[in-house]
Legacy VTK file of the C-alpha trace (Angstrom):
# vtk DataFile Version 3.0
C-alpha trace
ASCII
DATASET POLYDATA
POINTS 639 float
-34.145 -100.432 53.232
-32.425 -97.060 53.552
-34.985 -95.808 56.096
-34.551 -99.013 58.102
-30.785 -98.459 58.294
-31.320 -94.892 59.482
-33.664 -96.072 62.242
-31.184 -98.814 63.212
-28.197 -96.482 63.574
-30.313 -93.869 65.364
-31.375 -96.531 67.869
-27.719 -97.423 68.449
-26.969 -93.772 69.074
-29.743 -93.522 71.675
-28.342 -96.603 73.388
-24.934 -94.945 73.670
-23.106 -96.842 70.877
-20.863 -95.168 68.323
-21.690 -96.518 64.876
-18.572 -96.928 62.719
-18.193 -95.194 59.390
-18.564 -97.856 56.736
-16.746 -96.934 53.601
-14.144 -97.326 50.928
-11.036 -95.132 50.806
-8.632 -94.925 47.872
-5.062 -93.735 48.485
-2.821 -92.573 45.655
0.869 -91.690 45.901
2.069 -89.590 42.961
0.154 -89.043 39.737
-1.090 -85.766 41.174
-2.399 -84.401 37.879
-4.402 -87.511 37.069
-8.169 -87.502 37.583
-9.668 -89.318 40.547
-10.480 -92.995 39.984
-13.872 -93.617 38.412
-15.878 -95.921 40.671
-19.597 -96.595 40.640
-19.743 -96.360 44.432
-19.090 -93.522 46.902
-15.561 -93.385 48.286
-13.057 -91.088 49.943
-9.925 -90.155 48.013
-6.572 -89.341 49.637
-3.844 -87.877 47.418
-0.259 -88.163 48.676
2.850 -86.666 47.096
6.133 -88.307 46.168
7.810 -85.318 47.834
6.258 -86.173 51.217
8.937 -88.766 52.088
10.326 -87.801 55.501
12.918 -89.789 57.500
11.181 -88.694 60.718
8.117 -90.599 59.468
10.140 -93.583 58.219
10.168 -92.348 54.616
13.254 -92.239 52.425
14.322 -91.234 48.947
17.698 -92.017 47.393
19.066 -91.034 43.975
15.663 -90.135 42.586
14.175 -87.289 40.626
10.876 -86.370 42.288
8.027 -84.913 40.265
4.354 -84.585 41.270
3.513 -87.077 38.523
6.410 -89.558 38.732
9.692 -90.642 40.267
12.692 -91.947 38.351
16.420 -92.465 38.968
18.580 -89.386 38.694
20.395 -88.977 35.404
23.873 -87.502 35.596
24.688 -84.626 33.252
28.215 -85.218 31.863
28.894 -81.458 32.004
28.100 -81.066 35.728
30.883 -81.410 38.297
29.631 -83.716 41.063
32.267 -82.930 43.691
30.815 -79.648 45.066
27.392 -81.181 45.736
28.599 -84.428 47.248
27.163 -83.692 50.709
23.780 -82.662 49.294
23.675 -86.035 47.519
24.166 -87.871 50.804
27.919 -88.355 50.487
31.047 -87.145 52.248
34.730 -86.431 51.729
37.254 -88.211 53.948
40.969 -87.764 54.484
43.669 -89.762 56.241
44.935 -88.477 59.592
47.677 -90.638 61.020
46.361 -94.131 60.331
42.644 -93.416 60.540
40.078 -91.964 58.160
38.352 -88.767 59.252
36.175 -86.001 57.766
38.057 -83.693 55.437
40.082 -80.802 56.885
39.289 -77.145 56.330
41.839 -76.605 53.562
40.698 -79.780 51.775
37.478 -77.955 50.960
39.332 -75.699 48.531
39.686 -78.506 45.980
35.906 -78.818 45.529
34.641 -75.307 46.319
34.211 -74.372 42.615
36.690 -71.518 43.035
39.816 -72.049 40.864
41.655 -69.345 42.804
41.618 -71.213 46.137
43.975 -74.170 46.528
45.160 -77.052 48.591
48.940 -76.665 48.820
50.955 -79.860 48.680
53.958 -78.505 50.536
54.329 -81.493 52.839
52.294 -80.048 55.716
50.086 -83.142 55.615
53.044 -84.957 57.195
51.966 -83.251 60.416
49.057 -85.696 60.360
51.471 -88.597 60.402
51.216 -89.556 56.744
53.738 -89.024 53.900
50.997 -88.559 51.294
47.763 -86.660 50.871
44.666 -88.825 50.572
41.129 -87.745 49.739
38.197 -90.141 49.447
35.060 -88.930 47.691
32.253 -91.138 48.997
29.034 -90.472 47.062
26.888 -92.540 49.430
25.754 -94.892 46.666
27.197 -96.226 43.397
27.082 -93.760 40.496
28.071 -94.032 36.812
31.182 -91.864 37.176
32.936 -91.189 33.898
36.047 -89.063 34.450
38.118 -87.084 36.947
40.021 -83.863 36.362
42.404 -81.920 38.622
44.714 -78.985 38.034
46.612 -76.082 39.709
45.922 -72.387 39.240
46.587 -71.079 35.734
49.669 -69.108 36.771
51.284 -72.275 38.190
50.572 -74.744 35.382
54.284 -75.209 34.666
55.755 -75.650 38.117
53.079 -76.766 40.628
51.545 -79.842 39.076
51.331 -83.193 40.868
54.257 -85.432 39.900
52.984 -88.746 41.333
49.473 -89.842 42.240
47.096 -92.782 42.509
43.417 -93.043 41.607
41.366 -95.893 43.086
37.738 -96.964 42.787
35.342 -98.862 45.036
31.896 -99.954 43.801
30.392 -100.132 47.297
29.744 -103.875 47.176
30.260 -105.108 50.772
30.902 -108.645 49.528
34.150 -107.415 47.967
35.334 -105.560 51.071
38.773 -106.770 52.085
39.540 -108.224 48.646
40.551 -105.080 46.759
44.243 -104.433 46.237
44.797 -101.205 48.196
43.665 -100.622 51.779
43.458 -97.388 53.689
42.286 -96.692 57.229
42.658 -98.431 60.556
41.723 -102.053 61.124
38.896 -102.378 63.618
37.643 -98.884 62.793
36.822 -97.430 59.393
38.888 -99.226 56.784
38.279 -99.044 53.037
39.879 -100.763 50.095
40.186 -99.785 46.450
41.061 -101.142 43.052
43.838 -98.919 41.710
43.099 -97.742 38.165
45.937 -95.205 37.862
49.360 -95.293 39.563
51.426 -92.524 38.009
54.974 -91.835 39.238
56.395 -89.467 36.581
53.613 -87.116 35.585
54.544 -84.037 33.535
51.071 -82.649 32.846
49.359 -79.944 34.859
45.727 -80.303 33.779
44.946 -83.991 34.276
41.924 -85.631 32.578
41.404 -89.328 33.343
38.654 -91.676 32.215
37.223 -93.931 34.906
36.217 -97.589 34.484
32.782 -98.228 32.989
31.283 -99.476 36.252
29.216 -98.081 39.122
31.546 -96.295 41.542
30.641 -95.307 45.080
34.034 -94.184 46.381
36.865 -92.507 44.516
40.367 -92.312 46.012
42.843 -89.560 45.183
46.312 -89.902 46.714
49.395 -87.805 45.974
52.968 -87.980 47.276
55.225 -85.002 47.884
56.912 -83.783 44.731
60.601 -84.558 44.370
61.103 -81.063 42.911
59.228 -78.211 44.531
55.664 -78.300 45.757
52.318 -79.026 44.116
48.920 -77.461 44.415
45.388 -78.357 43.381
42.866 -75.651 42.627
39.994 -78.019 41.849
39.253 -81.726 41.678
36.339 -82.212 39.314
34.394 -85.463 39.009
31.886 -86.122 36.235
29.399 -88.852 35.484
27.050 -89.865 32.718
23.815 -91.867 32.747
21.306 -93.071 35.297
22.057 -93.883 38.914
22.420 -97.695 38.916
20.506 -98.068 42.181
17.801 -95.797 43.544
15.128 -96.262 46.164
11.912 -94.739 47.458
10.144 -95.625 50.710
6.874 -93.933 51.608
6.142 -92.550 55.026
4.024 -94.781 57.215
0.488 -94.297 55.922
-2.008 -94.202 58.797
-5.373 -95.566 57.643
-7.084 -94.319 60.812
-8.100 -97.724 62.171
-7.615 -101.381 61.201
-8.806 -101.864 57.628
-9.232 -104.586 55.042
-6.448 -104.155 52.489
-7.304 -104.394 48.812
-5.076 -104.572 45.775
-2.045 -102.426 45.121
-2.114 -100.816 41.679
0.596 -98.883 39.895
1.559 -97.338 36.594
4.922 -96.671 35.001
7.357 -98.215 32.566
10.596 -100.174 32.557
13.170 -99.673 29.824
14.942 -102.756 28.548
17.709 -103.105 31.129
15.822 -101.136 33.779
13.814 -102.666 36.614
11.485 -101.582 39.404
11.020 -103.892 42.391
7.829 -102.756 44.078
6.904 -104.169 47.490
4.884 -103.267 50.580
4.351 -104.136 54.214
1.675 -103.413 56.799
1.465 -103.189 60.564
-0.573 -102.470 63.650
1.364 -99.562 65.204
3.201 -96.451 64.062
6.746 -97.834 64.084
7.967 -100.930 62.215
11.185 -101.096 64.224
12.385 -102.099 67.672
15.159 -99.889 69.094
17.824 -101.063 71.523
19.883 -99.145 74.092
23.196 -100.293 75.509
23.005 -100.260 79.332
26.802 -100.694 79.703
26.195 -103.613 82.060
28.072 -106.304 80.220
26.226 -107.301 77.059
22.841 -106.192 78.405
20.631 -104.050 76.218
17.085 -102.766 76.600
14.181 -101.473 74.513
13.508 -98.670 77.012
15.094 -95.300 77.645
16.402 -94.244 81.054
12.909 -93.035 82.021
11.436 -96.456 81.360
9.624 -95.387 78.188
9.833 -97.558 75.047
12.389 -96.213 72.612
11.003 -94.565 69.476
12.758 -93.268 66.378
13.306 -89.764 67.755
14.364 -90.876 71.239
16.751 -93.461 69.761
18.352 -90.837 67.513
18.853 -88.584 70.543
20.953 -91.229 72.333
24.712 -90.946 72.404
26.353 -93.054 69.715
27.733 -95.411 72.331
24.250 -95.965 73.735
22.670 -96.846 70.396
22.749 -100.630 70.164
20.917 -101.377 66.947
17.521 -101.447 65.287
15.589 -104.651 64.568
12.299 -105.426 62.859
9.173 -105.350 65.039
7.998 -108.880 64.292
5.086 -108.655 66.730
3.251 -105.780 65.062
4.644 -105.599 61.536
4.855 -107.951 58.574
8.171 -108.215 56.741
8.500 -106.603 53.345
6.605 -108.749 50.873
8.205 -110.164 47.715
8.464 -107.839 44.733
5.356 -107.660 42.589
5.335 -108.504 38.887
5.648 -104.942 37.647
4.195 -105.740 34.226
0.975 -106.981 35.869
0.148 -103.497 37.167
-1.528 -104.827 40.315
-1.176 -107.335 43.131
-2.668 -108.278 46.489
-1.474 -106.245 49.468
0.480 -107.987 52.234
-1.099 -108.229 55.676
-2.203 -110.896 58.132
-5.704 -109.569 58.631
-6.825 -105.943 59.020
-3.989 -103.462 59.391
-3.873 -99.777 60.313
-0.511 -98.822 58.813
0.872 -99.363 55.317
4.261 -98.662 53.752
5.321 -99.029 50.109
8.856 -99.331 48.697
10.182 -99.022 45.144
13.749 -100.109 44.338
15.105 -99.065 40.934
17.906 -100.794 39.031
19.269 -99.085 35.912
22.039 -99.287 33.373
23.899 -96.229 32.166
21.457 -95.795 29.262
18.281 -97.574 30.463
16.087 -96.752 33.413
12.471 -96.848 34.585
9.761 -94.540 35.830
7.016 -95.000 38.419
4.049 -92.692 37.897
1.859 -93.594 40.858
0.938 -96.259 43.388
-2.683 -96.641 44.427
-4.637 -98.868 46.791
-8.070 -99.160 48.375
-9.038 -100.057 51.936
-12.317 -100.643 53.739
-13.121 -99.557 57.299
-14.388 -101.346 59.311
-13.067 -104.689 58.064
-15.142 -107.740 57.254
-13.722 -109.489 60.326
-11.086 -108.623 62.883
-9.272 -111.807 61.928
-9.821 -114.795 59.660
-7.417 -117.743 59.916
-7.494 -120.846 57.783
-5.634 -124.069 57.070
-5.910 -126.647 54.325
-6.004 -130.423 54.549
-4.270 -132.305 52.833
-0.784 -130.768 52.900
1.018 -133.120 50.500
-0.456 -134.678 47.357
0.703 -136.418 44.167
1.402 -133.981 41.302
-1.324 -133.463 38.725
-3.820 -135.815 40.397
-7.367 -134.843 41.382
-7.310 -134.712 45.189
-9.981 -133.925 47.811
-9.153 -130.939 50.031
-10.825 -129.325 53.025
-10.426 -125.594 53.568
-10.907 -124.866 57.290
-11.704 -121.257 58.181
-12.218 -119.633 61.589
-13.401 -115.995 61.547
-13.062 -113.743 64.587
-15.499 -110.833 64.579
-15.987 -107.802 66.809
-18.985 -105.521 67.196
-18.169 -103.155 64.336
-17.056 -105.792 61.823
-19.170 -106.070 58.682
-19.515 -109.845 58.536
-19.531 -111.872 55.319
-21.403 -114.383 53.199
-18.839 -115.203 50.507
-15.571 -117.162 50.533
-13.162 -116.931 47.598
-10.440 -119.596 47.311
-7.587 -119.527 44.784
-6.588 -122.788 43.067
-3.779 -123.564 40.595
-6.286 -124.764 37.961
-10.027 -125.075 37.564
-11.338 -127.139 40.495
-13.097 -130.344 39.554
-15.935 -129.814 42.020
-17.012 -128.156 45.268
-18.619 -130.910 47.327
-19.821 -129.525 50.639
-19.774 -126.626 53.107
-20.082 -127.157 56.867
-20.449 -124.646 59.703
-19.684 -125.959 63.185
-19.683 -129.461 61.717
-23.176 -129.209 60.180
-23.670 -129.252 56.389
-25.271 -126.050 55.083
-26.700 -124.973 51.761
-24.252 -123.077 49.579
-24.114 -121.424 46.173
-21.275 -121.847 43.725
-21.018 -118.245 42.541
-17.917 -118.679 40.414
-15.632 -121.493 39.298
-12.858 -121.058 36.745
-9.145 -121.580 36.171
-8.247 -119.217 39.033
-10.441 -120.758 41.736
-13.983 -120.478 43.015
-16.373 -118.452 45.172
-19.021 -120.000 47.409
-21.981 -118.228 48.954
-22.774 -119.341 52.505
-25.210 -118.338 55.258
-24.217 -114.942 56.619
-21.495 -114.934 59.285
-21.953 -112.154 61.859
-20.702 -111.510 65.382
-23.044 -114.090 66.907
-21.208 -116.709 64.828
-17.684 -115.574 65.614
-15.079 -118.351 65.880
-17.388 -120.962 64.338
-15.414 -123.371 62.154
-16.312 -123.179 58.462
-15.189 -126.088 56.253
-15.266 -126.175 52.451
-14.677 -129.525 50.707
-13.487 -129.380 47.109
-11.414 -131.334 44.614
-8.504 -129.903 42.656
-5.055 -130.642 41.245
-1.656 -129.327 42.328
1.262 -128.938 39.939
3.893 -127.073 41.982
5.574 -127.772 45.318
4.402 -125.260 47.907
1.269 -124.125 46.050
-0.640 -121.648 48.221
-4.441 -121.767 48.304
-4.938 -118.145 49.302
-8.415 -116.907 50.090
-10.616 -113.934 50.867
-13.937 -113.293 52.578
-16.403 -110.571 51.629
-19.982 -109.352 51.908
-22.062 -109.713 48.744
-24.322 -106.887 49.947
-21.339 -104.521 49.812
-19.682 -105.454 46.501
-17.520 -102.323 46.427
-15.919 -102.909 49.809
-12.472 -104.515 49.858
-12.416 -108.311 50.333
-10.391 -109.353 53.359
-7.439 -111.688 52.926
-7.368 -114.905 54.918
-4.363 -115.570 57.149
-2.731 -119.017 57.451
-3.087 -120.311 60.999
-4.671 -122.727 63.434
-8.333 -122.771 62.449
-9.060 -126.278 63.741
-7.397 -127.469 66.938
-7.823 -131.078 65.803
-5.558 -130.486 62.794
-1.883 -129.577 62.824
-1.685 -128.109 59.320
-1.737 -124.403 60.252
-0.922 -123.445 56.665
-2.467 -122.877 53.264
0.382 -124.314 51.212
0.376 -127.785 49.680
3.499 -129.779 48.854
4.029 -132.564 46.346
4.643 -136.124 47.511
6.819 -136.858 44.493
9.598 -134.631 43.203
12.224 -135.091 40.518
9.992 -137.022 38.140
10.279 -134.522 35.301
8.471 -131.332 34.455
5.848 -132.888 32.159
2.969 -134.770 33.731
0.224 -136.130 31.530
0.180 -135.565 27.757
-3.089 -136.496 26.097
-4.546 -136.133 22.591
-8.308 -135.944 22.166
-9.131 -137.588 19.860
-5.916 -139.436 18.978
-7.303 -139.954 15.466
-8.969 -136.983 13.778
-10.207 -136.107 10.299
-10.216 -132.409 9.347
-12.676 -132.773 6.481
-15.067 -130.023 7.547
-17.973 -132.215 8.617
-17.874 -130.896 12.162
-16.936 -134.286 13.619
-13.389 -134.706 14.944
-12.154 -131.863 12.726
-9.362 -131.038 15.156
-7.348 -132.437 18.001
-7.038 -130.986 21.501
-3.588 -131.381 23.029
-3.656 -131.299 26.833
-0.602 -131.429 29.082
0.442 -130.767 32.675
3.598 -128.861 33.617
4.895 -129.707 37.073
7.015 -127.937 39.694
8.452 -125.164 37.548
10.000 -122.232 39.408
8.622 -119.760 36.867
7.604 -119.456 33.216
9.783 -121.512 30.856
9.867 -122.081 27.102
7.474 -124.775 25.873
7.241 -126.124 22.326
4.789 -128.624 20.805
6.326 -129.817 17.541
5.015 -132.155 14.834
7.427 -134.785 13.461
7.251 -137.581 10.925
8.130 -141.145 11.882
11.787 -140.586 10.909
12.077 -137.770 13.455
12.099 -134.887 10.961
10.428 -131.699 12.191
7.436 -130.790 10.024
6.080 -127.809 11.919
5.335 -126.197 15.264
1.813 -126.407 16.649
2.495 -124.211 19.681
5.428 -122.446 21.315
5.614 -119.922 24.103
6.315 -119.469 27.798
4.305 -121.237 30.488
4.503 -121.961 34.217
3.224 -124.944 36.184
-0.374 -125.901 35.475
-2.689 -127.568 32.990
-2.644 -126.334 29.407
-4.408 -127.067 26.152
-3.687 -126.318 22.491
-5.816 -126.924 19.393
-4.593 -128.121 16.003
-6.657 -128.285 12.825
-4.295 -130.480 10.800
-2.891 -127.592 8.751
0.591 -126.153 8.345
1.524 -122.498 8.799
0.408 -121.786 5.230
-3.051 -123.233 5.843
-2.440 -126.415 3.823
-3.701 -129.750 5.163
-1.143 -132.368 6.077
-1.532 -135.661 4.220
-3.164 -138.532 6.125
-0.878 -140.756 8.154
0.854 -141.182 11.487
2.745 -138.328 13.114
4.623 -137.782 16.338
3.690 -134.914 18.618
6.694 -134.011 20.769
6.340 -131.661 23.753
9.617 -130.027 24.854
10.112 -128.015 28.051
13.315 -126.009 28.615
13.417 -125.941 32.430
16.233 -124.752 34.701
17.025 -128.391 35.463
17.433 -129.188 31.769
15.319 -130.078 28.765
12.406 -132.443 29.283
10.423 -134.087 26.461
7.402 -136.300 26.054
5.790 -137.520 22.865
2.660 -139.245 21.600
1.497 -140.694 18.285
-1.121 -138.722 16.380
-3.173 -140.100 13.465
-4.593 -137.946 10.678
-7.264 -139.635 8.519
-9.836 -138.679 5.886
LINES 1 640
639 0 1 2 3 4 5 6 7 8 9 10 11 12 13 14 15 16 17 18 19 20 21 22 23 24 25 26 27 28 29 30 31 32 33 34 35 36 37 38 39 40 41 42 43 44 45 46 47 48 49 50 51 52 53 54 55 56 57 58 59 60 61 62 63 64 65 66 67 68 69 70 71 72 73 74 75 76 77 78 79 80 81 82 83 84 85 86 87 88 89 90 91 92 93 94 95 96 97 98 99 100 101 102 103 104 105 106 107 108 109 110 111 112 113 114 115 116 117 118 119 120 121 122 123 124 125 126 127 128 129 130 131 132 133 134 135 136 137 138 139 140 141 142 143 144 145 146 147 148 149 150 151 152 153 154 155 156 157 158 159 160 161 162 163 164 165 166 167 168 169 170 171 172 173 174 175 176 177 178 179 180 181 182 183 184 185 186 187 188 189 190 191 192 193 194 195 196 197 198 199 200 201 202 203 204 205 206 207 208 209 210 211 212 213 214 215 216 217 218 219 220 221 222 223 224 225 226 227 228 229 230 231 232 233 234 235 236 237 238 239 240 241 242 243 244 245 246 247 248 249 250 251 252 253 254 255 256 257 258 259 260 261 262 263 264 265 266 267 268 269 270 271 272 273 274 275 276 277 278 279 280 281 282 283 284 285 286 287 288 289 290 291 292 293 294 295 296 297 298 299 300 301 302 303 304 305 306 307 308 309 310 311 312 313 314 315 316 317 318 319 320 321 322 323 324 325 326 327 328 329 330 331 332 333 334 335 336 337 338 339 340 341 342 343 344 345 346 347 348 349 350 351 352 353 354 355 356 357 358 359 360 361 362 363 364 365 366 367 368 369 370 371 372 373 374 375 376 377 378 379 380 381 382 383 384 385 386 387 388 389 390 391 392 393 394 395 396 397 398 399 400 401 402 403 404 405 406 407 408 409 410 411 412 413 414 415 416 417 418 419 420 421 422 423 424 425 426 427 428 429 430 431 432 433 434 435 436 437 438 439 440 441 442 443 444 445 446 447 448 449 450 451 452 453 454 455 456 457 458 459 460 461 462 463 464 465 466 467 468 469 470 471 472 473 474 475 476 477 478 479 480 481 482 483 484 485 486 487 488 489 490 491 492 493 494 495 496 497 498 499 500 501 502 503 504 505 506 507 508 509 510 511 512 513 514 515 516 517 518 519 520 521 522 523 524 525 526 527 528 529 530 531 532 533 534 535 536 537 538 539 540 541 542 543 544 545 546 547 548 549 550 551 552 553 554 555 556 557 558 559 560 561 562 563 564 565 566 567 568 569 570 571 572 573 574 575 576 577 578 579 580 581 582 583 584 585 586 587 588 589 590 591 592 593 594 595 596 597 598 599 600 601 602 603 604 605 606 607 608 609 610 611 612 613 614 615 616 617 618 619 620 621 622 623 624 625 626 627 628 629 630 631 632 633 634 635 636 637 638
C-alpha cells in the first residue's frame, strides 16, 4: 500500500499538482518542561510560551505571574509598596486641575518616588489650578486586594508639617456602580469618577498616618487634602500596600496561525483551582489574522468607514496610528471569526474546540477569579489539528425540532459535506445523543438507502460507518435515521465526521446549517413540546416485587428514572420509607443532570442487614432551582 501511495503522489507531481502534507500537529502553550505527548502516530509538535503574549498580535496578560510551566494570578506581598510601580502594573496617577482630571503633575511624582527626602509641598499652590484642595487618584488599572495606606512628611518636619484634614476614598472599578457612589470628582461629560469615602478626617494631629482599607477589591484610591489652617503641610511619600491574590486576572494568547484551514480537535489543559478560586477557559477560531473590525470617523456627520484614507482596510497597527478623534471603535469580525465560546468545565480537563468547520487561526483565553487567600494555576493548554481537513465544510440539521420529553422519537440527521481537491474525505459519522439511542434504522445518500455499520452505540451517542465520501460525492445529502429520547430543552445533537483509515487524524466538527433545502430546520438543537411539568419523568421499578434470597432470581430491584429540563447538575435522593412515611434509609443520593438514570438495590440497609418482607415506599426527590420535586412508587419485598 505504501508503494502505491508513493506512485500516486509522484504521478500528481508529474501532472503539475501540489500534494498537501497530511498530518497531525499538536500545539502546547506553557508546560515547557513537560515531555512531548506520547502518541502512537507521527505528529509535529509546536511549543509556545506563556511569555509570548504580545498586544501587537492580539495577545494580552493582566495581573498574572508568568512562568515557563504555569501562569497564576499575582500575589501581593504585604511588605511591598505598590505606589512606585503603578505604571508598570498598567495603572496611572491622576490629579484634579480646575474641574477636570488629568495626569499627575511633575511635583506629584515626589510622593511615590521612593525617596523620603523629596516632597510635595501643600502650601496652597494647587489653588493655581483652580481647586482649593489637592487631589490624587491612584488608579491601578484593575481591582487589587489593597490593605492599607500610609503617608508622612520628612522626619525633620514630623511636628509641624503634617496634614490636618484629608479624605480617603475607594472605588472597586465596577462600572455598574458608577454614578452611585457618594463622592464625585471630575467633569461631567469627560472623565468623571466617584468614590465611597472611608476616611474623612478634619482634625488630624498625627504626622505618620497608617490607615487600614476596606476588605474589598479596590481599583482606584482617592487621596484629598485641604490647606492647613495653621502653616503648611508636606508629604514625603504616600505608600500603598496590599495582601493576597489579584481578584481578577486574564490571559489571552496571540493569534495562533495553523498554516492553513485545519480540522480542530479537543482542547486539553492541566492546572488546579483552590476552593474559592476559578479559571474560566474559552477559545475562538477564525479564517483571517484579525478577529476585529476597525472603524474610522470620516467627520462627515455620523459616517464612519472600515478603510484608511488610502482606501486600505484598517488593521490593528493602522488603527492605533490614527488620531484619537479619528478612532471610532472596534467591533467583532462576525464574518470571519466565531465569538468566544462558553467557558469549559475546568475539572473535565478537556473539551471540543469551537469552530464552524476548518479554521486557520485559533485563540485561547483564561480568566482567573480569586479571593484574597485562594487562587488557581494553569499549567498548560494543548490541542491537536489536522491539515488538510476531512472536508472544507460539513453542515447538518436535525428533524424533528420539538419532541415530548423522555419519549422515544424518530429523528433524521441530514448532513451535506462540501469537499475540495485536497480534503481527506470520510467514511464515519459520529452523532452525540443525550442517552443511549434505541436504534439506528437507516442511512441514505442522495435519497438511496445504503449499507452501513453500527461501529459504536452507547450512552453518549453512536458512530455509523458509511460508503466513503470523497470529492466526487461533494454536496450529496446524507441522511441518518435513528430513535432516541430528549430530556432537556435545547438539546444539541452535535456531530463529527472522520476517516477510519486515518484514526489518528482529528475528527471534524459538523456545523449547524441548511443541509436540505426542503427542510427549514437549519439547526442541530431539539426543543421540548411540553415544559413546566416537573423535573421527574418516568419512575419505574423492575421488578416491583423482588426476593433477595440468593437464588439468582429477582434478587434485586432496578430503579430507573428520567430527569427532565434541568439547567445543570442538582441533588437527587432516592429514599426508602415505610407506609407511615418514616425514612428507613437512603438507596442513592448524589448530583445528576437531565437524562435517564438507574440505581440497584439489594434489599439491605447500610449495615448489610436485610429488610423484613413487606411493602415500602420508594420516594425520589430532586432539589431543582425551581423548587423540590418528588415522585414515589410502592416497592414489595418478599421471601
